[in-house]
C-alpha positions as CSV (number, residue, x, y, z in Angstrom):
1,M,0.0,0.0,0.0
2,R,2.8,2.4,0.8
3,L,4.3,1.8,-2.7
4,I,0.9,2.4,-4.3
5,K,0.4,5.6,-2.3
6,R,3.9,6.8,-3.2
7,I,3.4,6.1,-6.9
8,G,0.0,7.9,-6.7
9,N,1.6,10.9,-5.1
10,H,4.2,11.0,-7.8
11,I,1.5,10.9,-10.5
12,I,-0.4,13.7,-8.8
13,D,2.7,15.8,-8.6
14,F,3.6,15.3,-12.2
15,L,0.1,16.1,-13.4
16,A,0.1,19.2,-11.2
17,Q,3.3,20.3,-12.9
18,I,1.7,19.8,-16.3
19,E,-1.4,21.8,-15.3
20,D,0.6,24.6,-13.9
21,F,2.6,24.8,-17.1
22,Q,-0.5,24.9,-19.2
23,K,-1.9,27.6,-16.9
24,T,1.3,29.6,-17.4
25,L,1.0,29.4,-21.1
26,W,-2.7,30.4,-21.1
27,E,-2.3,33.3,-18.7
28,K,0.8,34.8,-20.1
29,K,0.1,37.9,-22.2
30,K,0.4,37.0,-25.8
31,F,2.8,38.5,-28.3
32,I,1.5,40.8,-31.1
33,T,2.4,38.8,-34.3
34,E,1.3,41.5,-36.8
35,T,0.6,45.2,-36.8
36,F,-0.7,47.2,-39.6
37,W,-2.4,50.5,-40.1
38,C,-5.4,51.7,-42.0
39,I,-5.1,55.5,-42.6
40,T,-7.4,57.8,-44.6
41,V,-5.5,59.5,-47.3
42,G,-6.7,62.9,-46.3
43,N,-4.6,62.6,-43.2
44,I,-1.5,61.6,-45.1
45,P,1.0,64.3,-46.2
46,E,0.8,64.8,-50.0
47,E,4.5,64.0,-50.3
48,Y,3.6,60.3,-50.1
49,Y,0.9,60.5,-52.8
50,L,3.3,59.6,-55.7
51,E,4.3,56.4,-54.0
52,I,0.7,55.6,-53.2
53,A,-0.2,56.3,-56.9
54,E,2.4,53.7,-57.9
55,N,1.2,51.0,-55.6
56,E,-1.0,48.6,-57.7
57,A,-1.9,46.3,-54.8
58,Q,-3.5,49.2,-53.0
59,W,-5.5,50.4,-56.0
60,Q,-6.7,46.9,-56.7
61,E,-8.0,46.7,-53.1
62,W,-9.8,50.0,-53.7
63,R,-11.4,48.6,-56.8
64,E,-12.6,45.5,-55.0
65,L,-13.8,47.2,-51.8
66,F,-14.9,50.7,-53.0
67,H,-15.6,50.0,-56.7
68,I,-13.7,53.2,-57.6
69,H,-13.6,52.2,-61.2
70,E,-17.4,52.1,-61.3
71,L,-18.1,55.5,-59.7
72,P,-20.5,57.6,-61.8
73,E,-19.2,60.8,-63.4
74,D,-20.9,63.0,-60.8
75,M,-18.8,61.2,-58.1
76,F,-15.5,61.1,-60.1
77,S,-14.0,62.1,-63.3
78,G,-10.4,61.4,-64.2
79,D,-7.9,58.8,-65.5
80,L,-6.9,56.2,-63.0
81,D,-4.4,54.8,-65.4
82,T,-2.0,57.7,-65.0
83,E,0.0,58.9,-62.0
84,E,-1.5,62.4,-62.4
85,G,-5.0,61.1,-62.5
86,R,-4.4,58.9,-59.5
87,I,-2.9,61.8,-57.5
88,A,-5.9,63.9,-58.4
89,F,-8.2,61.1,-57.3
90,L,-6.4,60.9,-53.9
91,K,-6.9,64.6,-53.4
92,A,-10.5,64.5,-54.3
93,H,-11.3,61.5,-52.1
94,P,-9.8,62.1,-48.7
95,S,-11.8,59.2,-47.0
96,L,-10.0,56.5,-49.1
97,V,-8.5,54.1,-46.6
98,L,-4.8,53.2,-47.2
99,D,-3.7,49.8,-45.8
100,T,0.0,49.7,-44.9
101,R,0.2,46.0,-45.6
102,H,0.5,47.0,-49.3
103,F,3.6,49.1,-48.7
104,S,7.2,48.6,-47.6
105,Q,8.4,48.8,-44.0
106,D,10.4,51.9,-44.9
107,F,7.3,53.6,-46.3
108,T,5.3,52.7,-43.2
109,D,8.1,53.9,-40.9
110,H,8.3,57.3,-42.6
111,L,4.5,57.7,-42.8
112,L,4.0,56.9,-39.1
113,A,6.8,59.3,-38.2
114,S,4.8,62.1,-39.7
115,F,2.3,62.0,-36.8
116,D,3.2,63.9,-33.7
117,N,0.5,62.4,-31.5
118,L,0.0,58.9,-32.9
119,D,-2.3,57.3,-30.3
120,E,-4.6,60.4,-30.3
121,M,-5.0,59.9,-34.1
122,I,-6.0,56.3,-33.7
123,D,-9.8,56.2,-33.6
124,G,-10.2,52.5,-33.8
125,L,-8.3,49.4,-32.7
126,L,-9.1,46.0,-34.2
127,V,-7.7,43.0,-32.4
128,H,-7.7,39.6,-34.2
129,S,-7.5,37.3,-31.1
130,E,-9.4,35.1,-28.7
131,N,-11.1,37.7,-26.5
132,W,-9.8,36.8,-23.1
133,Q,-6.3,37.0,-24.4
134,A,-6.9,40.4,-26.0
135,L,-8.4,41.8,-22.8
136,N,-5.4,40.4,-20.9
137,L,-3.0,42.3,-23.1
138,L,-5.0,45.5,-23.1
139,L,-5.3,45.6,-19.3
140,E,-2.4,48.0,-18.5
141,K,-3.2,50.5,-21.2
142,Y,-7.0,50.7,-20.9
143,R,-7.5,50.1,-17.2
144,E,-10.6,52.2,-16.1
145,R,-10.5,54.0,-19.5
146,V,-13.4,52.3,-21.3
147,K,-16.6,54.4,-21.2
148,C,-18.9,51.8,-22.8
149,I,-18.8,48.1,-23.1
150,Y,-21.2,46.8,-25.8
151,I,-21.2,43.1,-26.5
152,D,-23.3,40.5,-28.3
153,P,-22.0,37.2,-27.0
154,P,-23.2,33.7,-28.2
155,Y,-26.7,33.1,-26.7
156,N,-26.0,29.5,-25.7
157,T,-28.8,28.2,-28.0
158,G,-27.2,25.0,-29.2
159,S,-26.2,26.6,-32.5
160,D,-22.8,27.6,-31.3
161,E,-20.0,25.6,-29.6
162,F,-22.0,25.3,-26.3
163,I,-24.1,22.4,-27.6
164,Y,-25.1,20.7,-24.4
165,R,-28.6,21.3,-22.9
166,D,-28.1,20.2,-19.3
167,N,-26.9,22.1,-16.2
168,Y,-23.3,21.7,-17.2
169,Q,-24.0,23.6,-20.3
170,H,-25.2,26.6,-18.3
171,S,-22.1,26.4,-16.0
172,S,-19.8,26.2,-19.0
173,W,-21.4,29.2,-20.7
174,L,-21.5,31.2,-17.5
175,A,-17.9,30.4,-16.7
176,M,-16.9,31.7,-20.2
177,M,-18.9,34.9,-19.6
178,E,-17.7,35.4,-16.0
179,N,-14.0,35.3,-17.1
180,R,-14.6,37.9,-19.8
181,L,-16.9,40.2,-18.0
182,G,-14.6,40.1,-15.0
183,S,-11.6,41.1,-17.1
184,S,-13.5,43.8,-18.9
185,R,-14.9,45.2,-15.6
186,I,-11.3,46.2,-14.8
187,L,-11.2,48.2,-18.0
188,L,-14.5,50.0,-17.4
189,A,-14.2,53.6,-16.2
190,P,-15.9,54.6,-12.9
191,D,-18.6,56.4,-14.9
192,G,-18.8,53.7,-17.6
193,L,-21.7,51.4,-18.6
194,A,-21.8,47.9,-19.9
195,F,-24.5,46.6,-22.3
196,V,-24.8,42.9,-23.0
197,H,-27.2,41.2,-25.5
198,I,-29.0,38.0,-24.5
199,D,-32.3,36.2,-25.1
200,E,-34.7,34.6,-22.6
201,R,-32.8,31.4,-22.2
202,E,-29.9,32.7,-20.3
203,Q,-31.2,36.2,-19.3
204,P,-31.9,35.4,-15.6
205,R,-28.5,33.7,-15.0
206,L,-26.6,36.4,-16.9
207,E,-28.3,39.2,-15.1
208,S,-27.4,37.6,-11.8
209,L,-23.8,37.2,-12.9
210,M,-23.6,40.8,-14.0
211,Q,-25.0,41.9,-10.6
212,Q,-22.3,39.8,-9.0
213,I,-19.4,41.3,-11.1
214,F,-20.5,44.9,-11.4
215,G,-22.6,45.1,-8.3
216,N,-24.7,47.8,-9.9
217,S,-27.2,46.4,-12.4
218,L,-29.5,48.9,-14.1
219,G,-31.9,46.2,-15.3
220,P,-32.7,45.0,-18.7
221,F,-33.7,46.9,-21.8
222,I,-36.2,45.0,-24.0
223,W,-35.5,45.1,-27.7
224,L,-38.1,44.2,-30.3
225,A,-36.0,41.9,-32.4
226,R,-38.6,40.5,-34.7
227,V,-41.8,41.6,-36.3
228,G,-44.5,39.8,-38.2
229,K,-45.4,36.2,-38.0
230,A,-42.9,33.4,-37.4
231,V,-43.0,29.7,-38.0
232,T,-42.3,28.2,-34.6
233,E,-43.0,25.1,-32.5
234,R,-43.3,27.3,-29.4
235,V,-46.5,28.0,-27.7
236,L,-45.6,31.7,-27.8
237,Q,-43.8,33.7,-30.5
238,I,-40.9,35.3,-28.7
239,K,-40.2,38.6,-30.5
240,H,-38.0,40.3,-28.0
241,E,-34.5,40.0,-26.7
242,Y,-32.8,41.7,-23.8
243,V,-30.0,44.2,-23.5
244,L,-28.7,44.0,-19.9
245,C,-27.1,47.1,-18.5
246,A,-24.7,47.5,-15.6
247,R,-22.5,50.2,-14.3
248,A,-19.1,50.3,-12.7
249,T,-20.0,52.7,-9.9
250,D,-22.8,55.0,-8.8
251,N,-21.0,57.7,-10.8
252,A,-22.2,56.2,-14.1
253,R,-25.5,57.3,-15.3
254,L,-27.8,56.9,-18.3
255,K,-28.1,60.0,-20.4
256,L,-31.4,61.8,-20.2
257,V,-33.4,61.8,-23.4
258,E,-34.1,65.1,-25.1
259,K,-37.2,65.2,-27.3
260,K,-38.9,68.0,-29.2
261,V,-42.6,68.4,-28.6
262,I,-44.9,67.7,-31.5
263,G,-48.2,69.5,-30.9
264,R,-51.6,67.7,-30.9
265,Y,-53.7,70.8,-30.1
266,E,-53.8,74.3,-31.5
267,D,-54.6,77.9,-30.3
268,E,-54.0,81.3,-31.7
269,R,-50.3,81.0,-30.8
270,G,-49.7,77.7,-32.5
271,R,-49.6,74.0,-31.8
272,Y,-49.0,72.6,-28.4
273,N,-49.2,69.5,-26.2
274,R,-50.8,69.2,-22.7
275,E,-49.0,68.4,-19.5
276,Q,-51.1,67.9,-16.4
277,L,-50.5,70.7,-13.9
278,R,-51.3,68.7,-10.8
279,Q,-48.3,66.8,-9.3
280,W,-49.1,63.1,-9.5
281,G,-47.3,60.0,-8.5
282,G,-44.0,59.9,-6.7
283,Q,-43.4,60.8,-3.1
284,H,-44.3,64.5,-3.2
285,D,-47.8,64.7,-4.5
286,R,-49.6,65.4,-1.2
287,R,-50.5,68.8,0.2
288,E,-48.4,68.3,3.3
289,D,-45.4,67.5,1.1
290,R,-45.5,70.9,-0.7
291,P,-48.0,73.1,1.2
292,T,-47.2,76.3,-0.8
293,M,-48.2,74.5,-3.9
294,Y,-51.8,74.0,-2.7
295,F,-53.9,77.0,-3.8
296,P,-57.0,77.6,-6.0
297,I,-56.9,78.4,-9.7
298,C,-59.7,80.5,-11.2
299,T,-61.1,78.8,-14.3
300,P,-63.1,80.1,-17.3
301,F,-66.0,78.0,-16.0
302,G,-66.4,80.4,-13.1
303,V,-65.2,78.1,-10.4
304,D,-62.0,77.7,-8.6
305,V,-60.1,74.4,-8.9
306,Y,-57.8,72.9,-6.2
307,P,-55.3,70.1,-6.8
308,K,-57.1,67.0,-5.7
309,R,-55.7,63.5,-5.7
310,P,-57.7,60.6,-7.2
311,D,-58.8,59.5,-3.7
312,G,-60.2,63.0,-3.0
313,S,-57.4,64.0,-0.7
314,D,-55.5,67.3,-1.1
315,G,-52.6,67.3,-3.5
316,C,-50.4,70.0,-4.9
317,W,-49.6,71.8,-8.1
318,R,-46.4,71.4,-10.1
319,A,-45.9,75.2,-10.2
320,S,-45.9,78.0,-7.7
321,R,-48.7,80.6,-7.4
322,E,-46.5,83.2,-9.2
323,E,-45.7,80.8,-12.1
324,V,-49.4,79.9,-12.5
325,E,-50.3,83.6,-12.7
326,K,-47.7,84.1,-15.5
327,M,-49.1,81.1,-17.3
328,L,-52.6,82.5,-17.1
329,E,-51.5,85.9,-18.5
330,A,-49.7,84.2,-21.4
331,G,-52.6,81.9,-22.2
332,D,-50.4,78.8,-21.4
333,L,-53.0,76.9,-19.3
334,D,-55.7,74.6,-20.7
335,F,-58.9,73.8,-18.7
336,V,-60.8,70.7,-19.7
337,R,-64.1,69.8,-18.1
338,D,-65.4,66.2,-18.0
339,P,-68.9,66.3,-19.6
340,E,-70.1,63.5,-17.3
341,T,-68.6,64.3,-13.9
342,G,-68.1,68.0,-14.4
343,D,-64.6,67.7,-13.0
344,I,-62.1,70.2,-14.3
345,K,-58.5,69.3,-15.1
346,V,-55.8,71.9,-15.5
347,Y,-53.1,71.4,-18.1
348,R,-49.9,73.4,-18.9
349,K,-49.5,74.1,-22.6
350,V,-46.1,72.8,-23.9
351,R,-45.5,74.6,-27.2
352,E,-44.4,72.6,-30.3
353,G,-40.6,72.6,-30.6
354,T,-40.0,72.8,-26.9
355,V,-37.3,70.3,-25.9
356,T,-38.4,68.0,-23.0
357,V,-36.0,65.9,-21.0
358,S,-36.8,62.5,-19.5
359,A,-35.2,59.3,-18.4
360,P,-34.7,56.8,-21.3
361,S,-37.3,54.1,-21.8
362,N,-36.3,50.5,-21.4
363,I,-38.4,49.6,-24.4
364,L,-36.3,49.6,-27.6
365,D,-38.9,49.3,-30.3
366,D,-37.6,51.9,-32.7
367,C,-34.0,50.7,-33.2
368,G,-34.4,48.3,-36.1
369,T,-34.8,44.5,-36.0
370,S,-32.8,41.4,-36.9
371,A,-34.1,41.9,-40.4
372,T,-32.8,45.4,-40.4
373,A,-29.3,44.1,-39.6
374,T,-29.5,41.6,-42.4
375,M,-30.3,44.4,-44.9
376,E,-27.5,46.5,-43.6
377,I,-25.0,43.7,-44.1
378,K,-26.4,43.1,-47.7
379,S,-26.1,46.7,-48.5
380,L,-22.4,46.6,-47.7
381,F,-21.5,43.2,-49.1
382,L,-24.4,42.3,-51.4
383,D,-24.7,38.8,-49.8
384,K,-25.6,37.8,-46.3
385,V,-22.1,37.2,-45.1
386,F,-22.9,37.2,-41.4
387,D,-25.9,35.6,-39.6
388,T,-26.2,37.1,-36.2
389,A,-25.6,40.8,-36.6
390,K,-27.5,43.5,-34.7
391,P,-28.8,46.7,-36.3
392,V,-26.5,49.6,-36.3
393,S,-29.2,51.9,-34.8
394,L,-29.5,49.6,-31.8
395,A,-25.8,49.8,-31.0
396,Q,-25.9,53.6,-31.6
397,R,-28.8,53.9,-29.1
398,C,-27.1,52.0,-26.4
399,I,-23.7,53.7,-26.8
400,S,-25.4,57.1,-26.9
401,L,-27.1,56.3,-23.5
402,V,-23.8,56.6,-21.7
403,A,-23.8,60.1,-20.2
404,G,-20.9,62.3,-21.2
405,N,-19.7,59.8,-23.8
406,V,-18.6,62.0,-26.7
407,D,-14.9,61.1,-26.6
408,G,-14.7,57.9,-24.6
409,V,-13.6,54.4,-25.6
410,V,-16.2,51.9,-26.7
411,L,-15.2,48.2,-26.3
412,D,-16.7,45.2,-28.0
413,Y,-14.9,41.9,-27.5
414,F,-17.5,39.8,-29.3
415,A,-17.2,42.1,-32.4
416,G,-18.6,39.7,-35.0
417,S,-19.3,41.7,-38.2
418,G,-18.2,45.0,-36.7
419,T,-21.6,46.6,-35.9
420,T,-20.2,48.4,-32.9
421,G,-17.4,50.1,-34.8
422,H,-19.9,51.0,-37.5
423,A,-22.2,52.6,-34.8
424,V,-19.3,54.6,-33.3
425,I,-18.4,56.0,-36.7
426,N,-22.0,57.0,-37.4
427,L,-22.4,58.6,-34.0
428,N,-19.2,60.7,-34.4
429,R,-20.3,61.8,-37.8
430,E,-23.7,62.8,-36.4
431,D,-22.6,64.8,-33.3
432,G,-19.0,65.6,-34.0
433,G,-17.7,63.4,-31.1
434,R,-14.4,61.7,-31.0
435,R,-15.3,58.3,-29.5
436,K,-12.8,55.6,-30.1
437,F,-13.6,51.9,-30.6
438,I,-11.9,48.7,-29.8
439,L,-13.2,45.6,-31.6
440,V,-12.0,42.1,-30.7
441,E,-12.8,39.1,-32.9
442,M,-11.2,35.7,-33.4
443,G,-13.3,34.3,-36.2
444,E,-12.2,34.0,-39.8
445,Y,-14.7,36.8,-40.7
446,F,-12.3,39.2,-39.1
447,D,-10.6,39.5,-42.5
448,T,-13.6,38.8,-44.7
449,V,-16.3,40.9,-43.0
450,L,-15.2,43.0,-40.0
451,L,-12.1,44.7,-41.4
452,P,-13.7,45.4,-44.9
453,R,-16.8,46.8,-43.2
454,I,-14.8,49.3,-41.2
455,K,-12.9,50.3,-44.3
456,K,-16.1,50.7,-46.3
457,V,-18.0,52.7,-43.7
458,T,-14.9,54.9,-43.2
459,F,-14.9,55.6,-47.0
460,T,-18.6,56.6,-47.1
461,P,-21.7,56.1,-44.9
462,E,-24.1,55.0,-47.6
463,W,-24.0,51.7,-49.5
464,K,-26.2,49.6,-51.7
465,D,-25.6,46.2,-53.2
466,G,-22.0,46.3,-52.0
467,K,-21.3,49.6,-53.8
468,P,-21.1,53.2,-52.5
469,K,-24.3,55.2,-53.1
470,R,-22.5,58.5,-52.7
471,L,-19.2,60.0,-51.5
472,A,-18.5,61.1,-47.9
473,T,-18.9,64.8,-47.4
474,Q,-16.0,66.9,-46.2
475,E,-17.5,67.0,-42.7
476,E,-18.1,63.2,-42.7
477,F,-14.4,62.7,-43.7
478,E,-13.2,65.0,-40.9
479,R,-15.4,63.4,-38.3
480,G,-14.6,59.8,-39.5
481,P,-11.8,57.6,-38.4
482,R,-8.3,59.0,-39.1
483,I,-6.3,55.9,-38.3
484,V,-7.5,52.4,-37.5
485,K,-4.8,50.2,-36.0
486,V,-5.0,46.4,-36.5
487,I,-3.1,43.9,-34.4
488,R,-3.1,40.1,-34.4
489,L,-2.1,38.1,-31.3
490,E,-0.4,34.9,-30.7
491,S,-3.0,32.2,-29.8
492,Y,-2.8,29.7,-27.0
493,E,-2.2,27.0,-29.6
494,D,0.6,29.0,-31.1
495,A,2.2,29.3,-27.6
496,L,2.0,25.5,-27.2
497,N,3.5,25.0,-30.6
498,N,6.5,27.2,-29.8
499,V,7.5,25.5,-26.6
500,T,11.0,24.0,-27.0
501,F,12.9,21.9,-24.5
502,D,16.6,22.1,-23.6
503,E,17.2,18.4,-23.2
504,E,20.9,18.8,-22.5
505,S,20.6,21.0,-19.4
506,G,17.5,19.0,-18.4
507,Q,19.6,15.8,-18.3
508,Q,22.2,17.5,-16.2
509,A,19.5,18.7,-13.8
510,L,18.0,15.2,-13.6
511,E,21.4,13.7,-12.7
512,L,21.8,16.3,-10.0
513,F,18.3,16.3,-8.4
514,G,16.7,13.1,-9.6
515,D,12.9,12.6,-9.2
516,E,12.4,15.9,-7.4
517,Y,13.4,17.7,-10.6
518,L,11.4,15.4,-12.8
519,L,8.2,15.7,-10.8
520,H,8.3,19.4,-10.0
521,Y,10.7,21.5,-12.1
522,M,11.4,19.8,-15.5
523,L,8.8,21.6,-17.7
524,R,9.6,25.1,-16.3
525,W,13.4,24.6,-16.5
526,E,13.8,22.9,-19.8
527,S,11.3,25.3,-21.6
528,R,12.8,28.5,-20.2
529,K,14.4,29.5,-23.5
530,S,11.3,29.0,-25.6
531,E,10.5,31.9,-27.8
532,T,6.9,32.0,-26.6
533,L,8.1,32.5,-23.0
534,L,10.4,35.3,-24.2
535,N,14.0,34.2,-24.8
536,V,15.7,37.3,-23.4
537,E,19.0,36.4,-25.0
538,K,17.3,36.9,-28.4
539,L,16.2,40.4,-27.6
540,Q,19.6,41.4,-29.1
541,S,17.8,40.9,-32.5
542,P,14.4,42.4,-31.8
543,F,13.3,42.8,-35.4
544,S,14.0,39.2,-36.3
545,Y,12.4,37.5,-33.2
546,K,10.1,34.8,-34.7
547,L,7.4,32.4,-33.7
548,R,5.8,29.6,-35.7
549,I,2.3,30.9,-36.3
550,H,-0.6,28.8,-37.6
551,R,-2.8,30.8,-40.0
552,D,-5.0,29.9,-42.9
553,G,-4.4,26.2,-42.5
554,E,-0.6,26.3,-42.5
555,T,2.1,26.9,-40.0
556,R,4.9,29.3,-40.9
557,E,7.6,31.2,-39.1
558,Q,7.1,34.9,-38.9
559,P,8.5,37.9,-37.0
560,V,6.9,39.0,-33.8
561,D,6.2,42.7,-33.1
562,L,8.1,43.0,-29.8
563,P,8.1,46.8,-29.7
564,E,4.3,47.0,-30.0
565,T,3.9,44.2,-27.5
566,F,6.1,46.0,-24.9
567,N,4.2,49.2,-25.3
568,Y,0.9,47.5,-24.3
569,L,2.6,45.7,-21.4
570,I,3.7,49.0,-19.9
571,G,0.6,50.9,-20.9
572,L,2.4,53.4,-23.0
573,D,0.3,56.2,-24.7
574,V,2.5,56.6,-27.8
575,E,3.1,60.2,-29.0
576,T,5.7,59.5,-31.6
577,R,7.1,56.5,-33.5
578,R,10.3,57.4,-35.3
579,T,13.0,55.5,-37.1
580,Y,16.7,56.5,-37.5
581,N,19.5,55.1,-39.6
582,N,23.0,54.8,-38.3
583,N,25.1,53.5,-41.2
584,G,22.6,50.9,-42.1
585,Q,21.6,50.2,-38.5
586,R,17.9,50.7,-37.9
587,Y,16.7,52.4,-34.7
588,L,13.0,52.3,-33.7
589,V,12.2,54.8,-31.0
590,Y,8.8,55.3,-29.3
591,R,8.1,58.4,-27.2
592,G,5.1,58.5,-24.9
593,T,3.5,58.7,-21.5
594,T,2.6,56.1,-18.9
595,R,-0.6,56.0,-16.9
596,E,1.4,57.6,-14.1
597,G,2.3,60.6,-16.3
598,R,5.9,59.7,-16.7
599,K,7.6,60.6,-20.0
600,I,9.1,57.5,-21.6
601,A,11.5,56.8,-24.4
602,V,11.9,53.2,-25.7
603,I,14.8,52.5,-28.0
604,W,15.1,49.3,-30.1
605,R,18.1,48.3,-32.2
606,E,20.1,45.2,-33.2
607,T,23.0,44.6,-30.8
608,K,24.0,41.0,-31.6
609,G,27.7,40.7,-31.8
610,W,28.4,44.2,-30.6
611,T,31.8,45.2,-29.1
612,Q,32.5,47.9,-26.6
613,A,33.2,50.3,-29.5
614,D,29.8,49.6,-31.0
615,Y,28.1,50.4,-27.7
616,E,30.1,53.7,-27.5
617,R,29.0,54.6,-31.1
618,D,25.5,53.7,-30.1
619,A,25.5,56.1,-27.1
620,A,27.0,58.8,-29.3
621,F,24.3,58.4,-32.0
622,V,21.5,58.4,-29.5
623,A,22.8,61.6,-28.0
624,E,23.4,63.2,-31.4
625,Q,19.8,62.5,-32.4
626,R,18.5,63.6,-29.0
627,M,16.4,60.5,-28.7
628,T,16.1,60.6,-24.9
629,E,15.7,64.4,-24.5
630,G,12.9,65.2,-22.0
631,A,12.3,61.6,-21.0
632,D,11.9,60.7,-17.3
633,E,12.8,57.1,-18.1
634,V,14.7,55.5,-21.0
635,F,14.3,51.8,-21.9
636,V,16.5,50.1,-24.3
637,N,16.7,46.4,-25.4
638,G,19.9,44.7,-24.2
639,D,22.9,46.5,-22.8
640,S,23.9,50.0,-23.5
641,Y,26.2,52.9,-22.6
642,I,23.4,55.4,-23.0
643,P,23.4,57.6,-19.9
644,G,20.4,57.0,-17.7
645,A,19.0,54.2,-19.8
646,Q,17.9,50.9,-18.3
647,S,17.5,47.5,-20.0
648,L,13.9,46.7,-20.8
649,D,14.6,42.9,-20.9
650,G,13.7,42.1,-17.3
651,L,10.6,44.3,-17.3
652,F,9.4,42.8,-20.5
653,K,9.7,39.3,-19.1
654,A,7.9,40.2,-15.8
655,R,5.0,42.1,-17.5
656,L,4.5,39.2,-19.9
657,F,3.6,37.0,-17.0
658,G,1.5,39.6,-15.2
659,Q,4.1,40.8,-12.7
660,R,4.2,44.5,-11.8
661,E,7.9,44.6,-10.9
662,G,10.9,43.4,-12.7
């Protein structure tokens, strides 16, 4: 029995080691494997137009996406086969979206260097990644910065990956939602709101979960999702869905709704609506609550009227005696006598065009339906390329309900077809706001639907059968996205595929420590130099650091964007991204500010094989180019002789695994 127990304990220890290793791989912040930029040409200096005019790949994309070769004469006239014609076209169509993937690294470096406040110019961030991993990477930069979370998660209907219909199904789905809502809760600003779509199946459980996570549920909105008859086996036709709403703190509030009065009645001064003058409902409608508001009003019927409650007790008016006298003089009171009872009601006349303010209704019956969303998708792509989209007007309504949200960040980590980004672009064009959007999606339609949709809507707001109905106005261009940044992240499967083992050092450790090493330390020790775990030694060559990435059915080795990854890990708000050339040696320098307000300079360059003389030349070049001027902290990859600089290697490794120090 002792032998069996000992063997059992060994098995448990070894399995625990495997589970801990898998957990480490899952929770580590993932590398950015690709970064590219979508920039409207009206925000690009004209000195780059000639190179843009010569780039056939970019023009071919514009033909396919925007049908520029089919634009009618009233939308364009010119020759797209000549450089002069193309440059004229660029100047005439500032909302064209350039994709830096079609251009060289040198072109992209110089173009991005032309912006003095890069992150401020970025109006949208698209993240191609599993959403928990994306939220994990964005944590440091966007902690308490998101003004609105708007998501449309899978409804757990059996048509998605959660196919079971027993209690474990609910637990599995709720666990998925808990992890993601919990992570995004950290990103939500104190005055931010979260909106989550769901249907009747999971609504009670999800509402309870949101109350647990946010502690401040505002209750459900009810959306009329379907109209007309439906073929169904249910006893009832369910035509509504829910949009649950929660807030981070009591500081968050729903925006009051302003509405212009449309008159139903008319007098010599024009049309008006009626508003009952007696205070009714609530906690202050009794005489003793507001004694000065209890007084008689003389009516045209020759009798005085007092504010009486329905039960006959004394009530109160909603206006003071002086205010009522002014209304009488202006003819702004209406007196209506019930022909049967003789009772007289007093109404205040609310003139047509008057703006009234009220709390928003929880009934969303004027925001489009599922059929509306289908038509919107077809107008952009001709075909129904996405099945579960929500109407843009519904997303706009929810986002606009966040009080004070004219320049906040809107986050959607179940982005699907990109409806939320579309809604933010529309809202900004309507009211001149500068809201920014973050869309996270892992599906293959990221490239086939979401990204093309954002490009299309940026180009022009109106589409039909996949083609533009008109061009964007100058104001729509100016209020539209300037830069949309796109990043792809390493997946958990990529992390697993990039684990390598140092068998030689492992064998030495096994000989020294025996079973204790094998059962508790083997995986961590032998995998320590794996690229996915950040092989610090290879930071000497940061621009050629590679991982094996699986995309489009094949695995290939590709460079990792270490500089961009590091920026997110330290939460850097990038002001400038500049490149320098020192006798063929490329320097990439980011300048920006951390959440704590410290000015940071981050310098990247190849240092493999450097001698002392190289480090001395490096320090001299950095000083000559004034790369560190005004910085509170200077980070540099590897070693350096740069005064005041510190190596970023240890910090990079620590932050990758969620540690604050290092």
